[in-house]
C-alpha positions as CSV (number, residue, x, y, z in Angstrom):
1,X,-126.2,-97.2,-130.0
2,X,-128.1,-96.4,-126.9
3,X,-127.4,-98.5,-123.7
4,X,-129.5,-101.7,-124.2
5,X,-132.3,-102.5,-121.8
6,X,-132.6,-106.0,-123.0
7,X,-130.1,-108.6,-124.1
8,X,-130.7,-111.7,-126.3
9,X,-128.0,-114.5,-126.0
10,X,-127.4,-117.5,-128.2
11,X,-126.4,-120.5,-126.1
12,X,-124.0,-122.9,-127.8
13,X,-120.7,-121.2,-128.6
14,X,-121.8,-117.9,-127.0
15,X,-122.6,-118.7,-123.3
16,X,-121.4,-122.3,-123.1
17,X,-118.7,-124.3,-124.9
18,X,-120.9,-127.4,-125.6
19,X,-119.3,-128.9,-128.8
20,X,-117.2,-131.6,-127.0
21,X,-120.2,-133.3,-125.4
22,X,-122.3,-132.9,-128.6
23,X,-119.5,-134.7,-130.5
24,X,-119.4,-137.4,-127.8
25,X,-123.2,-138.0,-128.3
26,X,-123.0,-138.0,-132.1
27,X,-120.1,-140.6,-132.0
28,X,-121.9,-142.7,-129.4
29,X,-124.8,-142.9,-131.8
30,X,-122.6,-143.6,-134.8
31,X,-120.8,-146.4,-132.9
32,X,-124.2,-147.9,-131.9
33,X,-125.0,-148.4,-135.6
34,X,-121.4,-149.4,-136.6
35,X,-121.0,-146.3,-138.7
36,X,-117.6,-144.4,-138.8
37,X,-117.1,-141.6,-136.3
38,X,-116.8,-138.0,-137.1
39,X,-114.3,-135.4,-136.0
40,X,-114.7,-132.6,-133.4
41,X,-114.2,-130.0,-136.2
42,X,-117.0,-131.5,-138.3
43,X,-119.4,-131.3,-135.3
44,X,-118.3,-127.7,-134.6
45,X,-119.1,-126.8,-138.2
46,X,-122.6,-128.5,-138.1
47,X,-123.7,-126.7,-134.9
48,X,-126.3,-123.9,-135.2
49,X,-129.6,-125.3,-136.6
50,X,-130.5,-127.7,-133.7
51,X,-129.4,-131.2,-132.9
52,X,-131.7,-132.9,-135.4
53,X,-130.1,-131.0,-138.3
54,X,-126.6,-131.7,-136.9
55,X,-127.4,-135.5,-136.8
56,X,-128.7,-135.3,-140.4
57,X,-125.3,-133.7,-141.5
58,X,-123.4,-136.4,-139.6
59,X,-125.4,-139.3,-141.1
60,X,-125.1,-137.8,-144.6
61,X,-121.3,-137.6,-144.1
62,X,-120.7,-141.1,-142.8
63,X,-123.1,-142.9,-145.2
64,X,-122.2,-140.7,-148.2
65,X,-125.9,-140.0,-148.7
66,X,-127.3,-136.6,-149.8
67,X,-128.7,-134.6,-147.0
68,X,-132.3,-134.5,-148.4
69,X,-132.3,-138.3,-148.7
70,X,-131.2,-138.6,-145.1
71,X,-133.9,-136.2,-144.0
72,X,-136.6,-138.5,-145.5
73,X,-134.9,-141.9,-144.8
74,X,-135.1,-144.7,-142.3
75,X,-131.6,-144.2,-140.9
76,X,-132.6,-140.9,-139.3
77,X,-135.8,-142.3,-137.8
78,X,-133.7,-145.1,-136.2
79,X,-130.9,-142.8,-135.1
80,X,-132.9,-139.9,-133.5
81,X,-134.1,-141.8,-130.4
82,X,-130.7,-143.3,-129.9
83,X,-129.0,-139.9,-130.2
84,X,-131.6,-138.4,-127.8
85,X,-130.7,-141.0,-125.2
86,X,-127.0,-140.5,-125.5
87,X,-127.1,-136.7,-125.6
88,X,-129.4,-136.5,-122.6
89,X,-126.7,-138.5,-120.8
90,X,-123.8,-136.4,-122.1
91,X,-125.4,-133.0,-121.5
92,X,-123.3,-131.1,-119.0
93,X,-120.5,-133.6,-118.9
94,X,-117.9,-131.8,-121.0
95,X,-119.3,-128.3,-121.4
96,X,-118.2,-125.1,-119.6
97,X,-119.1,-121.5,-119.4
98,X,-117.0,-119.1,-121.4
99,X,-114.9,-116.5,-119.5
100,X,-116.8,-113.7,-117.8
101,X,-120.2,-115.1,-118.7
102,X,-121.6,-115.5,-115.1
103,X,-120.1,-112.2,-113.9
104,X,-121.5,-110.2,-116.9
105,X,-125.0,-111.7,-116.6
106,X,-125.1,-110.9,-112.9
107,X,-124.0,-107.3,-113.6
108,X,-126.6,-106.8,-116.3
109,X,-129.3,-108.2,-114.0
110,X,-128.2,-105.8,-111.3
111,X,-128.7,-102.9,-113.8
112,X,-132.3,-104.1,-114.3
113,X,-131.8,-105.3,-117.8
114,X,-134.0,-108.0,-119.3
115,X,-132.1,-111.1,-120.4
116,X,-133.2,-113.9,-122.7
117,X,-131.6,-117.1,-124.2
118,X,-132.6,-117.7,-127.8
119,X,-131.2,-121.0,-129.1
120,X,-132.1,-123.5,-131.8
121,X,-131.2,-126.4,-129.4
122,X,-134.3,-128.4,-128.4
123,X,-135.8,-127.5,-125.0
124,X,-135.0,-130.7,-123.2
125,X,-131.3,-130.2,-123.9
126,X,-131.4,-126.5,-123.3
127,X,-132.9,-127.0,-119.8
128,X,-130.2,-129.6,-118.9
129,X,-127.3,-127.4,-120.0
130,X,-128.7,-124.3,-118.1
131,X,-129.4,-126.4,-115.0
132,X,-126.0,-128.1,-115.0
133,X,-124.3,-124.7,-115.2
134,X,-126.6,-123.0,-112.8
135,X,-127.8,-120.4,-115.4
136,X,-131.6,-120.7,-115.3
137,X,-132.1,-118.0,-112.7
138,X,-130.0,-115.5,-114.8
139,X,-132.7,-115.2,-117.5
140,X,-136.2,-113.8,-117.7
141,X,-137.0,-115.9,-120.8
142,X,-135.5,-119.1,-122.3
143,X,-136.5,-119.7,-126.0
144,X,-135.5,-123.1,-127.4
145,X,-135.6,-124.5,-130.9
146,X,-139.0,-126.1,-130.2
147,X,-140.6,-123.2,-128.3
148,X,-142.2,-121.7,-131.5
149,X,-143.1,-123.3,-134.8
150,X,-140.2,-121.5,-136.3
151,X,-136.5,-121.2,-135.3
152,X,-133.7,-118.7,-135.8
153,X,-133.0,-116.9,-138.1
154,X,-136.8,-116.3,-137.9
155,X,-137.2,-113.3,-135.5
156,X,-140.5,-114.4,-134.0
157,X,-139.0,-115.2,-130.6
158,X,-137.1,-111.9,-130.3
159,X,-140.1,-109.9,-131.4
160,X,-142.3,-111.8,-128.9
161,X,-140.0,-110.9,-126.1
162,X,-139.8,-107.2,-127.1
163,X,-143.6,-107.0,-127.1
164,X,-143.8,-108.7,-123.7
165,X,-141.3,-106.2,-122.3
166,X,-142.7,-103.2,-124.1
167,X,-139.4,-102.4,-125.7
168,X,-138.3,-101.2,-129.2
169,X,-135.8,-103.2,-131.2
170,X,-133.3,-100.4,-130.8
171,X,-133.4,-100.8,-127.0
172,X,-132.1,-104.4,-127.3
173,X,-128.8,-106.1,-128.2
174,X,-128.4,-109.6,-129.7
175,X,-125.2,-111.4,-128.6
176,X,-124.2,-114.5,-130.6
177,X,-121.4,-116.3,-132.4
178,X,-122.8,-117.1,-135.9
179,X,-124.4,-115.9,-139.2
180,X,-127.6,-117.4,-137.9
181,X,-127.5,-115.1,-134.9
182,X,-126.6,-112.1,-137.1
183,X,-129.5,-112.8,-139.4
184,X,-132.0,-113.3,-136.5
185,X,-131.0,-109.9,-135.1
186,X,-131.2,-108.2,-138.5
187,X,-134.6,-109.8,-139.1
188,X,-135.8,-108.4,-135.8
189,X,-134.2,-105.0,-136.3
190,X,-132.0,-105.5,-133.3
191,X,-128.3,-104.5,-133.2
192,X,-125.9,-107.6,-133.0
193,X,-122.5,-108.2,-131.5
194,X,-120.7,-111.5,-132.2
195,X,-118.0,-113.4,-130.4
196,X,-115.3,-115.0,-132.5
197,X,-114.7,-118.1,-130.5
198,X,-117.9,-120.1,-131.1
199,X,-119.4,-122.1,-134.0
200,X,-120.0,-120.4,-137.3
201,X,-120.1,-123.2,-139.8
202,X,-116.3,-122.8,-140.4
203,X,-116.6,-119.1,-141.4
204,X,-115.2,-116.0,-139.7
205,X,-117.8,-114.0,-137.8
206,X,-116.5,-110.8,-139.5
207,X,-118.0,-112.1,-142.8
208,X,-121.5,-111.6,-141.2
209,X,-120.8,-107.9,-140.8
210,X,-122.2,-107.6,-137.3
211,X,-122.3,-104.2,-135.6
212,X,-119.3,-105.2,-133.5
213,X,-117.1,-108.2,-132.9
214,X,-116.1,-108.5,-129.2
215,X,-113.3,-110.7,-127.9
216,X,-115.1,-111.7,-124.7
217,X,-118.1,-111.0,-122.5
218,X,-116.5,-108.2,-120.5
219,X,-117.0,-105.9,-123.5
220,X,-120.8,-106.0,-122.8
221,X,-120.2,-103.9,-119.6
């Protein structure tokens, strides 16, 4: 693989450990409606498709209702604004950068590389997490789950950036922690490296057959 000129990064589980505060907001919401709470591991396994999908999984679990019924039901409509309020308050309270993230991003910028965040997290939460951890300035582009009509694993956001930067897919690298990230990269024709410590719906990242599994961010240098 040639030395990348652009890097695409997932957010949750790749750049920032966010699962504890997401679980806090989910359980805040469940307590509000007198529903049972869920475990941290359950929340970890639901992360990846955006917070609305995560809340749907949580409601399906605690109400013993099929996911599709929750998706169309009244419980979700009631719970979404309550969750939004709680998660806005929780964002940045119990999250932290993974080791070497800030140093590696600075080094890649110093090399003149283009850097983008591509996450399925909604923009209002993405902005808060990046601001709290002083990461906004590290990136040329931030793509959230509501930036385009489609989300990962659809490659639209990656392809859009490559066009904007006048780069080929082979000149970029996607760095993530899940099968969603691997599929996004594959769909865009971009090589993909995965980190093993994030959130991959309870599966090993090796099962995604990425181009490489790296133990931490320092491998990017």
